[in-house]
C-alpha positions in Angstrom: 116.0 125.1 90.7 119.3 125.9 92.3 122.0 124.0 90.4 125.5 125.4 90.7 128.5 124.2 88.6 131.4 122.8 90.6 133.8 125.3 89.0 132.3 128.3 90.7 134.6 129.9 93.3 133.6 129.1 96.9 132.9 132.8 97.7 130.5 133.1 94.8 128.8 129.8 95.7 128.3 130.9 99.3 126.8 134.2 98.2 124.4 132.5 95.8 123.3 130.1 98.5 122.9 132.8 101.3 120.8 135.1 99.2 117.8 132.8 98.8 118.0 132.0 102.6 117.7 135.7 103.4 114.6 136.0 101.2 113.0 132.9 102.7 113.5 134.2 106.2 111.7 137.5 105.5 108.4 138.4 104.0 107.3 136.4 100.9 108.4 137.8 97.6 105.5 139.5 95.8 106.4 137.8 92.5 106.2 134.4 94.1 102.8 135.1 95.7 101.5 136.5 92.4 102.5 133.2 90.7 101.0 131.2 93.4 97.7 133.2 93.2 97.5 132.4 89.5 97.4 128.7 90.4 94.9 129.3 93.1 92.6 131.3 90.8 92.7 128.6 88.1 91.7 125.8 90.5 89.2 128.0 92.4 87.4 128.8 89.2 87.0 125.1 88.4 83.8 123.5 89.7 85.4 120.1 89.2 88.7 118.7 88.2 90.7 115.5 88.0 94.5 114.8 88.0 97.0 112.0 88.4 100.0 112.2 90.7 103.2 110.3 91.4 104.9 110.6 94.7 108.3 109.9 96.3 108.0 109.9 100.1 110.7 109.5 102.7 109.4 107.9 105.9 111.2 106.7 109.1 111.5 102.9 109.2 111.4 100.9 112.5 115.2 100.6 112.5 115.5 104.4 112.3 116.7 104.3 108.7 114.7 106.4 106.3 112.7 104.5 103.7 111.6 105.7 100.3 108.1 104.9 99.1 106.9 105.3 95.5 103.2 105.8 95.1 100.6 107.2 92.8 97.1 108.7 93.2 94.1 109.5 91.0 92.1 112.4 92.3 88.6 113.5 91.4 87.0 116.6 93.0 83.6 118.2 92.5 82.9 121.3 94.6 81.8 121.9 97.3 81.5 118.4 98.8 82.7 115.6 96.6 86.2 114.0 96.6 87.6 110.6 95.6 91.3 109.6 95.8 92.7 106.2 94.7 96.1 105.5 96.2 98.4 102.9 94.8 102.1 101.9 95.0 104.4 101.6 97.9 102.3 103.6 100.3 99.1 102.0 101.7 96.9 101.0 98.8 93.3 102.2 99.4 90.5 104.2 97.8 89.1 107.2 99.7 85.5 108.4 99.0 83.8 111.6 100.4 80.3 112.4 99.4 79.5 115.4 101.7 78.2 113.2 104.6 80.7 110.4 105.2 84.3 109.4 104.4 84.8 105.8 103.4 88.1 104.0 102.8 88.4 100.7 101.0 91.5 98.5 100.6 91.0 96.4 97.4 93.9 94.1 98.2 92.5 92.9 101.5 88.8 93.5 100.9 88.2 95.6 104.0 86.5 98.9 104.3 85.6 101.6 106.9 83.3 104.6 107.1 83.1 107.6 109.4 80.9 110.7 109.5 82.4 113.9 107.9 81.6 117.6 107.8 79.5 118.9 104.9 82.3 120.5 102.8 85.7 119.6 101.4 87.1 122.6 103.3 86.0 121.3 106.6 86.4 117.6 105.8 90.1 117.7 104.9 91.3 119.1 108.3 88.9 116.7 110.2 90.3 113.8 108.2 93.8 114.6 109.2 92.9 115.3 112.8 90.8 112.2 113.4 92.5 109.6 111.2 96.0 110.9 110.6 95.5 110.9 106.8 97.5 113.9 105.5 97.6 114.7 101.8 100.7 116.6 100.7 98.7 118.4 98.0 95.7 119.1 100.2 96.1 122.8 99.7 95.1 122.5 96.0 91.8 120.9 97.0 90.3 123.8 99.0 87.7 126.2 97.6 90.3 128.9 97.9 93.6 127.2 97.2 95.6 130.4 97.3 94.3 131.2 100.8 94.9 127.7 102.0 98.5 127.5 100.7 99.6 131.1 101.7 97.8 131.2 105.1 100.8 130.5 107.3 103.6 131.4 104.9 106.4 133.2 106.7 108.8 133.6 103.8 109.1 132.8 100.1 110.8 133.6 96.9 110.6 133.2 93.1 113.5 130.9 92.4 113.4 131.1 88.6 112.0 129.5 85.4 112.8 125.9 84.4 111.6 123.5 81.7 110.0 120.3 83.0 109.1 117.8 80.4 109.2 120.5 77.8 106.8 122.8 79.8 108.2 126.2 81.0 107.5 126.4 84.8 107.9 129.0 87.5 109.8 127.6 90.5 108.6 129.0 93.8 109.9 128.3 97.3 108.1 129.0 100.6 108.6 128.5 104.3 105.7 127.9 106.7 105.0 126.6 110.2 106.3 123.0 110.3 107.2 122.8 106.6 109.5 124.1 103.9 107.9 123.6 100.5 108.5 124.3 96.8 106.1 124.3 93.9 106.7 124.3 90.1 103.7 125.7 88.1 103.1 126.2 84.4 104.4 129.7 83.4 101.3 130.4 81.3 97.9 131.8 82.2 96.6 128.5 83.6 99.6 128.1 85.9 98.6 124.5 86.8 100.9 122.7 89.3 103.5 120.4 87.8 105.6 119.5 90.8 105.5 119.9 94.6 108.2 119.2 97.2 107.5 119.4 100.9 109.9 118.9 103.8 108.2 118.5 107.2 110.7 120.4 109.4 109.2 119.5 112.8 109.0 115.7 112.3 111.8 113.3 113.2 114.4 113.0 110.4 112.6 115.8 108.5 110.7 113.5 106.1 110.2 114.8 102.5 107.7 114.1 99.8 107.9 115.0 96.1 104.7 115.0 94.1 104.5 115.1 90.3 101.2 116.2 88.7 99.9 115.2 85.3 96.6 114.6 83.3 94.9 117.7 84.6 91.3 117.9 83.5 89.3 121.0 84.6 86.1 120.0 82.8 85.6 116.3 83.8 82.2 114.6 83.4 81.8 113.7 87.1 78.5 112.5 88.6 77.5 112.4 92.3 77.5 108.6 92.3 81.2 108.6 91.4 81.9 109.7 95.0 79.7 107.2 96.8 81.3 104.0 98.1 79.3 100.8 97.7 81.0 97.9 99.6 81.5 94.8 97.6 79.4 91.8 98.7 82.4 90.0 100.1 84.1 93.0 101.8 84.5 93.2 105.6 84.1 96.4 107.7 86.8 97.2 110.2 87.9 100.3 112.2 88.8 103.2 109.9 92.5 103.6 110.8 93.2 100.0 110.0 92.4 100.4 106.4 94.9 103.1 105.8 97.9 101.4 107.5 100.4 99.3 105.5 
C-alpha cells in the first residue's frame, strides 16, 4: 500500500508517486505476475472451494451522487460446472445457483425466483451471465478453471507494490491495469497465496465506480454435493423474469 507521511518533501513525494505510474503504464512486472500465478495455481488445483467475502461498492445514485453499499457473499464452487453464491447486505439480496444446465436466482425477502438456461461449464457460464443478465462478479476471475489466465488476459501494466500485514497475515500487494479497470489484489505471501483483498476501479463507467472485496474463511477441501447447487423453489415462491430478481 502506498502511504506517505505528510513530512516528506514535495519533490520526493512526486517522485514516489510517479514511479509506480510509469510501471503501470508499461509491461507488467514479472514479480507481480509470478505472485498472481501462485494464487491462480492454488485455486486451479482445487477441485472445489468455499469462501466468504465482504464488499464495499460505490454506485451512482439517481441524483448523481455516489452511494456506498455494504454487502457480503458466501461462495461455493465445484469444478467444472457447479456454483452457488448467496448475496446479502446493501446490494440486492438473492441466492444464485448454477448446476451445469441452468442458472437460478432466488430472492428470499420477496419470495420470487427466476431460471434461465446456461452453458455447461463455469468458464462459459460466467461471461454469459454478465452478458445476458448484467450480473457482474468483481471476483469472477478467481472462479475460472485457470484463474491466472483469466486475471492476466488483458493486463496492460502491473507492479509489485510491496508487502503489508493484513489482520496479522503478511500479504503481497499487487496492482494491475487492464481494459476498462484498474485493480489491486493482496494475497498471502506464503505458498498458498490465497486472496485476502481485492480492489477494482471501473475506469470506463460514469463516476469510475469502485468496489473493495475482503476474503475470508477459505476452504479448499469442502464437502460439497451436487444437490447443493440445485435450486428447489419453495412452495409459496413466485416465478418472475430473471432480471427482476437481481434488482434492488
